[in-house]
C-alpha positions in Angstrom: 57.6 -17.7 17.2 57.7 -17.5 20.9 54.8 -19.3 22.7 53.4 -19.1 26.2 50.8 -21.9 25.5 49.4 -24.0 23.0 45.7 -24.2 22.9 43.8 -26.7 20.9 40.0 -26.4 20.4 37.8 -29.3 19.0 34.3 -29.4 18.1 31.7 -31.5 20.4 28.1 -32.3 20.0 27.0 -31.5 23.7 29.8 -29.8 26.5 28.1 -30.9 29.8 28.4 -34.6 28.3 31.5 -33.8 27.6 32.5 -32.3 30.7 31.4 -35.4 32.5 33.2 -37.8 30.3 36.7 -36.0 30.9 36.3 -35.3 34.5 34.3 -38.4 35.7 35.5 -41.2 33.4 38.9 -40.1 32.1 39.9 -38.3 35.3 40.7 -34.7 34.2 39.4 -33.4 37.7 40.2 -30.1 36.6 37.8 -30.1 33.9 35.8 -27.0 33.9 32.8 -25.8 31.7 32.2 -21.9 31.0 30.2 -20.4 28.3 29.3 -23.2 26.6 33.1 -24.8 26.5 34.8 -27.4 28.2 38.5 -26.4 29.4 40.8 -29.2 29.9 44.6 -27.9 31.7 47.3 -30.2 30.6 50.6 -29.6 31.4 51.9 -27.6 28.5 48.5 -27.4 26.8 44.8 -26.1 27.2 42.3 -27.9 25.2 39.0 -26.3 24.8 36.0 -28.1 23.8 33.6 -26.3 21.8 29.8 -26.9 20.8 29.4 -27.9 17.4 27.9 -24.1 16.8 30.2 -22.3 18.5 33.2 -23.9 16.8 31.7 -23.2 13.5 31.7 -19.6 14.2 35.2 -19.6 14.9 35.9 -21.8 11.8 34.2 -19.4 9.8 36.2 -16.4 11.3 39.1 -17.9 9.6 37.2 -18.5 6.4 37.4 -22.2 6.6 34.4 -24.9 6.7 34.6 -26.9 10.3 35.1 -30.7 10.1 32.8 -31.6 12.7 33.0 -34.7 14.7 32.3 -37.6 12.2 33.7 -41.0 12.4 36.6 -40.5 10.2 39.7 -39.3 11.7 42.3 -36.7 11.0 44.1 -36.2 14.2 44.8 -37.9 17.6 46.1 -36.6 21.3 48.8 -38.6 22.6 49.6 -38.6 26.7 52.2 -39.6 28.5 50.9 -41.4 31.5 53.2 -42.5 34.6 52.0 -46.5 34.9 50.3 -49.5 32.9 47.8 -49.5 35.6 46.7 -46.0 35.0 46.5 -46.6 31.2 44.5 -49.8 31.9 42.4 -48.0 34.6 41.4 -45.3 32.3 40.4 -47.7 29.4 38.4 -49.7 31.7 36.6 -46.5 32.9 35.7 -45.4 29.2 35.0 -49.2 28.3 32.1 -48.4 30.8 31.0 -45.2 29.3 30.0 -43.5 26.4 33.3 -43.7 24.8 35.1 -46.5 23.1 38.3 -47.9 24.9 40.5 -50.3 22.9 43.0 -52.8 24.0 46.1 -51.8 25.4 49.4 -53.4 24.0 53.1 -53.3 24.2 55.0 -51.8 21.2 58.4 -51.2 20.1 59.1 -47.2 20.0 61.5 -46.2 17.3 63.9 -45.2 20.2 64.5 -49.2 20.9 62.5 -48.9 24.2 59.2 -50.6 24.6 56.1 -48.9 25.2 52.9 -49.9 26.6 50.2 -48.0 24.4 46.2 -47.9 24.7 43.7 -45.8 22.4 40.1 -44.4 23.0 37.8 -42.4 21.6 35.8 -39.7 23.6 31.8 -39.6 22.8 32.3 -37.2 19.9 35.0 -39.6 18.4 38.1 -37.7 19.0 40.8 -40.0 19.7 43.4 -40.4 22.6 46.7 -42.5 23.0 47.9 -43.1 26.3 51.6 -43.8 26.4 53.4 -45.6 29.0 57.4 -45.7 28.8 58.1 -49.0 29.8 61.4 -49.2 32.5 63.5 -52.6 32.8 63.9 -54.5 35.9 66.6 -52.0 37.0 64.3 -49.4 36.3 66.1 -48.1 33.1 64.2 -47.3 29.9 63.7 -50.0 27.7 
């Protein structure tokens, strides 16, 4: 398979609320709203946040019942973030919004280097993991 891009679609209850959250709280400046869907352009991936009714229509085209936003988690999105400060800044903004931020912490990666990881849930419960790969004092990845 030779792809030209990757698109992920998720169900949300209110597209306008999601647009405000991702643009104003998380800081995805290029977030847009068109035809009832939020578009988040990220490096190598586009995420569409479709309101529940539209998401259900798309799911039924594939003869599937949609898994609508619920408290359960079946997946999370993971993004590389440049600095620990930026991870903390995003989590603080989320904590002051309709989302839910969790305390960031350092964990060892299977590669042996350390990572600074923070997780948040958007207003619909979709989980995001923010990962900052840490360097030692000489600038080498730990």
